[in-house]
C-alpha positions as CSV (number, residue, x, y, z in Angstrom):
1,M,-123.0,-23.9,35.7
2,A,-123.8,-19.9,36.1
3,I,-127.5,-20.9,34.8
4,A,-127.5,-23.4,37.4
5,L,-126.5,-21.0,40.2
6,A,-129.1,-18.6,39.1
7,L,-131.6,-20.8,38.9
8,A,-130.9,-21.9,42.4
9,L,-130.5,-18.6,44.0
10,A,-134.2,-17.7,42.2
11,A,-135.7,-20.7,43.8
12,A,-134.6,-19.7,47.0
13,C,-137.0,-16.8,47.3
14,V,-139.1,-15.1,46.2
15,G,-132.1,5.8,17.0
16,G,-130.0,8.7,16.1
17,V,-128.3,8.1,19.5
18,V,-127.8,4.5,18.7
19,A,-125.6,5.9,15.7
20,V,-123.6,8.3,18.0
21,V,-123.2,6.2,20.9
22,R,-121.2,3.7,18.4
23,Q,-119.0,6.6,17.1
24,A,-118.3,7.2,20.6
25,G,-117.4,3.5,21.2
26,T,-115.4,3.8,17.9
27,D,-113.4,6.7,20.0
28,A,-112.9,5.0,22.8
29,D,-111.3,2.0,20.8
30,R,-109.1,4.6,19.2
31,V,-107.7,6.6,22.2
32,A,-106.1,5.0,25.8
33,A,-108.4,4.5,28.3
34,T,-107.6,7.3,31.1
35,D,-110.0,9.8,32.6
36,A,-109.1,13.1,31.3
37,T,-111.7,13.4,28.6
38,P,-115.2,12.7,27.4
39,S,-113.5,10.6,24.1
40,A,-111.3,8.5,26.5
41,S,-112.9,6.1,28.9
42,A,-113.6,8.2,32.2
43,A,-115.9,11.3,31.6
44,S,-119.9,11.4,32.4
45,G,-122.7,12.4,30.5
46,S,-126.9,11.8,30.4
47,P,-129.7,10.4,28.6
48,G,-130.5,12.0,25.4
49,P,-133.7,11.7,23.5
50,A,-133.3,8.5,20.5
51,T,-134.6,9.6,17.4
52,S,-137.4,7.4,16.2
53,T,-135.9,7.1,12.5
54,A,-132.6,5.3,13.2
55,S,-133.2,1.5,14.1
56,P,-130.3,-0.9,15.9
57,P,-128.2,-3.1,14.5
58,A,-129.7,-6.4,13.6
59,S,-127.7,-8.1,16.5
60,E,-129.7,-5.7,18.8
61,R,-133.3,-6.1,17.2
62,L,-133.5,-9.5,17.1
63,G,-131.9,-11.4,20.1
64,A,-130.3,-14.7,20.1
65,R,-133.4,-16.7,20.4
66,P,-133.2,-20.0,22.2
67,T,-134.2,-23.0,20.3
68,R,-137.2,-25.0,22.0
69,S,-134.7,-27.4,23.1
70,A,-132.2,-25.2,24.5
71,A,-135.5,-23.5,26.2
72,T,-136.9,-26.1,27.8
73,A,-133.4,-27.4,29.1
74,L,-133.3,-23.3,30.7
75,T,-129.9,-23.4,28.8
76,G,-128.2,-20.2,27.0
77,F,-129.8,-17.6,29.1
78,P,-127.9,-14.7,30.8
79,A,-126.3,-15.2,34.1
80,A,-122.9,-14.9,36.2
81,G,-120.9,-16.3,33.0
82,N,-122.2,-14.6,30.0
83,T,-122.9,-11.0,31.4
84,G,-121.1,-8.2,33.2
85,V,-117.3,-7.5,33.1
86,R,-115.4,-10.4,31.1
87,A,-112.9,-12.8,32.7
88,G,-109.4,-11.3,32.1
89,V,-110.5,-7.5,31.9
90,R,-108.7,-5.2,34.3
91,L,-110.4,-2.5,36.0
92,G,-108.8,1.1,36.6
93,G,-110.0,3.6,39.0
94,Y,-112.3,6.3,38.2
95,S,-111.8,10.1,38.7
96,G,-114.4,11.5,36.8
97,P,-117.8,13.1,38.0
98,C,-120.6,11.6,39.8
99,T,-122.5,13.7,37.6
100,I,-122.1,13.6,34.2
101,T,-122.8,16.5,32.0
102,R,-120.6,16.3,28.6
103,A,-121.6,14.5,25.7
104,D,-120.4,11.5,24.1
105,T,-118.3,10.7,27.3
106,V,-117.4,7.0,27.6
107,I,-116.2,5.0,30.8
108,D,-114.4,2.1,29.7
109,R,-112.7,-0.7,32.2
110,R,-113.4,1.4,35.4
111,H,-114.6,0.7,38.5
112,V,-116.7,3.4,39.7
113,R,-117.5,3.9,43.4
114,C,-120.3,6.2,43.5
115,S,-123.9,6.7,41.9
116,L,-124.3,8.1,38.3
117,V,-126.7,11.0,37.3
118,I,-126.3,11.2,33.4
119,K,-127.1,15.1,32.3
120,A,-125.5,14.7,28.7
121,A,-126.1,12.7,25.5
122,N,-124.7,9.8,24.3
123,V,-123.0,8.0,27.4
124,V,-121.5,4.9,27.2
125,I,-120.2,2.9,30.4
126,R,-118.5,-0.1,29.0
127,S,-116.7,-3.1,30.5
128,S,-116.7,-1.3,34.0
129,R,-118.6,-1.9,37.7
130,V,-120.5,0.5,38.8
131,D,-121.0,0.6,42.8
132,G,-124.3,2.8,43.1
133,T,-127.3,3.2,41.0
134,I,-127.4,5.0,37.4
135,R,-130.3,7.9,36.8
136,L,-131.1,9.3,33.6
137,E,-132.3,13.1,34.1
138,G,-133.6,15.0,31.1
139,E,-135.3,13.9,28.2
140,R,-132.6,14.7,25.6
141,H,-129.9,12.7,26.8
142,S,-129.1,8.8,26.5
143,L,-126.9,6.4,28.2
144,R,-125.3,2.7,27.1
145,I,-124.3,0.3,29.3
146,E,-122.9,-2.8,27.8
147,D,-120.6,-5.8,29.2
148,S,-121.0,-4.4,32.6
149,E,-121.7,-4.6,36.2
150,V,-124.2,-2.3,38.3
151,D,-125.2,-2.8,42.1
152,G,-127.7,-0.5,43.7
153,G,-127.0,-2.0,46.8
154,Q,-129.3,-0.8,49.6
155,A,-130.6,1.7,48.0
156,Y,-134.5,2.4,47.9
157,E,-134.7,3.4,44.1
158,H,-134.2,1.9,40.9
159,T,-130.5,0.4,40.2
160,V,-130.6,1.6,36.3
161,G,-133.2,4.4,35.2
162,F,-135.3,5.9,33.0
163,E,-135.5,6.5,29.6
164,N,-133.3,6.8,26.5
165,L,-131.5,3.3,27.5
166,T,-129.9,0.7,26.1
167,V,-128.4,-2.5,28.2
168,L,-126.6,-5.1,26.7
169,R,-124.7,-8.5,28.3
170,S,-124.7,-6.6,31.5
171,E,-125.4,-7.7,35.2
172,I,-127.8,-5.1,36.8
173,R,-128.3,-6.0,41.0
174,G,-129.4,-4.6,44.1
175,G,-131.6,-1.7,44.4
176,Q,-135.6,-1.4,44.7
177,T,-135.9,-2.4,41.3
178,S,-133.2,-3.4,38.8
179,V,-134.1,-1.4,35.8
180,N,-136.8,1.0,35.2
181,C,-138.2,2.7,32.4
182,Y,-141.0,4.7,31.1
183,R,-139.9,5.3,27.4
184,N,-137.3,4.6,24.7
185,C,-135.2,1.5,26.5
186,L,-133.8,-1.5,24.7
187,I,-132.6,-4.6,27.9
188,Q,-130.8,-7.3,26.0
189,D,-128.7,-10.3,27.1
190,S,-128.4,-9.1,30.9
191,W,-129.2,-10.4,34.3
192,L,-131.7,-8.5,36.7
193,H,-131.6,-9.8,39.9
194,G,-130.5,-9.2,43.7
195,Q,-133.1,-7.3,45.1
196,Y,-132.4,-5.3,48.5
197,L,-135.0,-5.8,51.1
198,P,-134.4,-4.3,54.8
199,D,-136.2,-5.8,57.7
200,G,-139.3,-3.5,58.8
201,E,-139.8,-2.0,55.1
202,D,-142.9,-2.9,52.7
203,W,-140.8,-2.2,49.7
204,H,-142.3,-3.4,46.5
205,L,-139.4,-5.4,44.5
206,N,-139.0,-5.7,40.5
207,A,-136.4,-6.8,38.6
208,F,-138.2,-4.9,35.3
209,L,-140.7,-2.0,36.1
210,S,-142.4,0.5,34.2
211,N,-145.3,2.7,35.8
212,G,-146.7,3.6,32.4
213,G,-144.2,3.8,29.1
214,S,-143.7,3.2,25.4
215,D,-140.7,1.8,23.3
216,I,-139.5,-0.6,25.7
217,R,-137.8,-3.6,24.2
218,L,-136.6,-6.7,26.4
219,V,-135.0,-8.9,24.4
220,H,-133.6,-12.6,26.0
221,N,-132.6,-11.3,29.5
222,T,-132.6,-13.8,32.8
223,L,-135.4,-11.8,34.5
224,A,-135.6,-12.8,38.3
225,C,-136.9,-10.9,41.6
226,D,-135.4,-13.5,43.8
227,R,-135.2,-11.6,47.2
228,P,-137.3,-13.5,49.9
229,G,-140.3,-11.4,52.0
230,N,-140.5,-9.9,54.7
231,A,-142.6,-9.5,58.0
232,S,-143.4,-6.2,57.2
233,G,-145.1,-7.0,53.8
234,G,-142.3,-6.1,51.3
235,G,-141.6,-8.5,48.7
236,C,-141.2,-9.1,45.3
237,T,-144.0,-7.9,43.1
238,A,-143.2,-10.0,39.8
239,N,-139.8,-10.3,37.4
240,A,-141.4,-7.8,35.0
241,S,-144.1,-5.5,36.0
242,I,-146.4,-3.4,33.5
243,F,-148.6,-0.9,35.6
244,G,-150.9,2.0,34.3
245,D,-149.9,4.6,37.0
246,F,-148.6,7.4,35.4
247,G,-149.0,7.3,32.0
248,P,-150.4,4.5,29.1
249,N,-148.3,1.6,27.9
250,A,-147.4,1.3,24.5
251,N,-144.9,-0.7,21.9
252,Y,-143.6,-3.5,24.2
253,I,-141.7,-6.0,22.7
254,I,-140.1,-8.6,25.1
255,R,-139.1,-11.6,23.7
256,D,-137.2,-14.7,24.6
257,N,-136.5,-13.7,28.3
258,L,-136.3,-16.3,31.1
259,F,-138.7,-15.7,33.7
260,V,-137.2,-17.0,36.9
261,A,-139.8,-18.5,39.3
262,S,-139.9,-17.8,43.0
263,D,-143.3,-18.2,44.9
264,Q,-142.5,-15.5,47.2
265,M,-143.5,-13.1,44.2
266,S,-147.3,-12.3,43.3
267,Y,-146.6,-13.0,39.5
268,C,-144.0,-13.8,37.2
269,F,-145.4,-11.0,34.7
270,Y,-147.8,-7.8,35.3
271,G,-149.1,-7.2,31.5
272,G,-150.3,-3.7,31.9
273,F,-154.2,-4.1,32.1
274,D,-155.8,-3.0,35.3
275,E,-159.1,-0.8,35.5
276,K,-158.1,0.0,39.1
277,K,-154.9,2.0,37.5
278,T,-155.4,5.6,36.4
279,Y,-153.9,4.5,32.9
280,G,-154.7,0.8,33.5
281,T,-157.2,0.7,30.3
282,Q,-155.0,2.5,27.8
283,V,-152.9,-0.5,26.6
284,S,-151.9,-1.2,23.0
285,G,-148.9,-3.1,21.4
286,I,-147.9,-5.4,24.2
287,V,-145.9,-8.1,22.0
288,V,-145.0,-10.9,24.3
289,T,-143.3,-13.8,22.5
290,G,-140.8,-16.9,22.8
291,N,-140.4,-16.7,26.6
292,V,-139.6,-19.3,28.9
293,F,-141.6,-19.3,32.3
294,Q,-139.9,-21.2,35.2
295,R,-142.4,-23.5,36.6
296,G,-140.6,-23.5,40.1
297,D,-141.3,-25.5,43.2
298,N,-145.2,-24.6,43.0
299,R,-145.2,-25.5,39.4
300,K,-146.8,-21.7,38.9
301,C,-143.8,-20.0,38.8
302,G,-145.1,-16.7,41.1
303,S,-147.4,-17.6,44.0
304,Y,-150.4,-17.0,42.2
305,G,-149.4,-17.9,38.7
306,P,-147.3,-17.2,35.8
307,V,-148.9,-13.8,34.4
308,T,-151.7,-11.4,35.2
309,S,-153.4,-8.3,33.8
310,Y,-152.7,-9.1,30.3
311,A,-155.7,-7.9,27.4
312,D,-155.6,-9.8,24.8
313,S,-158.0,-7.8,23.2
314,A,-156.0,-5.0,23.5
315,P,-155.2,-3.4,20.0
316,G,-151.8,-4.4,18.6
317,N,-151.3,-7.0,21.7
318,T,-149.5,-10.7,20.6
319,W,-149.0,-13.6,22.9
320,R,-147.3,-16.0,21.1
321,D,-145.0,-19.4,21.7
322,N,-144.5,-18.5,25.2
323,V,-144.0,-21.7,27.3
324,W,-143.2,-23.3,30.3
325,S,-139.5,-24.4,31.4
326,D,-140.7,-28.0,30.6
327,G,-142.0,-26.9,27.2
328,E,-145.9,-26.9,27.3
329,P,-147.4,-24.0,26.0
330,L,-148.7,-20.9,28.2
331,A,-151.7,-19.2,27.8
332,P,-151.9,-15.7,29.2
């Protein structure tokens, strides 16, 4: 039922860090949820650089890949019923800071009513709701969001970004872009949708966006840019966009996601290669496998088609086992 709701809405419109974060979660489970200390559930912090030597647990590396029959039926993808705060979880108030500077801070089962700026390493947001955006500042900082909801509301910016970020089983909505990442991000089992566009503004919207990045993984998500366009030229670019505006793009894994159709956006996926962009030819290791592209009413996923700007011949690029929602193989 939740998947049906998600698709109906979309059709209506256009490594060291991992280990430390897991330890922070253990501490949070051991200590009663309060707003007093970082090891309890309501302090604050910022994103830190994950080392390249540690690897995430198998459940995060490999996502639950849908069977072909399940993919064809559009079942098993993230939506309202299997992302965000779980039913029965009661949220307490949050009295911690909106700018988090204490490492190993854990916010657990809280309703946060402000935008968060993360300036610390190994911050965890678990089973919580954030009414506002979340911005990580500083390359030595890191954030993990799990089983949570983040609502960027009417913000003219990303709802969550930019680096050393892990998002698991969460609902990210509102804002101009659901998630913006340029380095070291894992988005898995999550629902990105519901962006905001005001009348009279020509904002360009995306569910996921990178304007130059590396070491980024999108695994088993529902990606929906589902806001209708307006008369001022604003609207959705794509469900997932990779652009070479500010740097080269390398080492992406885009696997087992559902790209929700909308004839209000240009394409469902921009693959990074564009000779008109400053770094648009510096593309490598864009691995796109096992994804499902919904056809939509026009049978093309986006207004013009399912995918553009993907270079088959770029070093390390791989396109494999991607299909339309009716099971037909999809070439780039």
